[in-house]
N, C-alpha and C positions, 0 to 999 in steps of 0.2 A: 836591264832597269826599265821600270815601268813609271808612269806618269807620278805616281805618289810618291817613288824612291827620289825622283828628280826634285818633287816639291819639299821632301823634308831635307835633302842635300842642300837644296838654295836656303831654305830658313835656316838651317843649322850654321851654313857657312857665311852668314848675316849675323851670326850670334843673337838670333832671337827665339824667345821660348814660344811655345804653342799659345800661352796666354796672350803674348804680345802680337803676335799675328792675327788671332783672332779677333783682338781690338780694333786693327785695323781692318778687317774684313766686316767689323759689325755683327759677331756671332759669339756665341758663346764658346769658351775653350774647350768645353768637353765635346761639344758637336765638332770642332775641329780635330779632337783627338779621335773622334770615331773614322773621320777620314783618312787621317795617318795610320791607323791600325787596320785601314781597308775594309771596314765595316761596312761604310757606306762611301759613295762616289761624290765628290764635290759638284754643284751646280756650275754650269759655266760661268755665271754672273762672278762667282767666287775664283775661279781661274783667270778670269779678267782684271780682276782686282788685284790677286797676287802677282800676276804678270806687270801691270801698272807699277804696284810697289817696290818690287825687285828691280824693275827696269828691266826686263827680259822677254823674250819673245816666245809667246805660247808655241809656237812651233818646236822650240827646245823642250818644253814641257811634255808636249805630247809625243815627242818621239818622232817626230815627223823629220825627214832628208831635206838638207841645205839645196836651194837652188829652185825650189817649187815655184811655177808660174803662180802669178796674181791674176785674178779675173778682169777681163778688160771692162773698164769703165765707159760708158756712152755719153 
């Protein structure tokens, strides 16, 4: 499963349409449909809004393993 498949699953599990999600992201639903059809890749700013909207980690959407280290802050 890739990033787009996870995004589609997340959206449909929340019973939201492409149009509803696009409104949250501040884009046209046609543009979001292009992302879901894998014609274009969504920019990182939409990934951030997507994750905030659904209260999920970007690590999950990106398919990263659990337990990765965070960079140390100084």
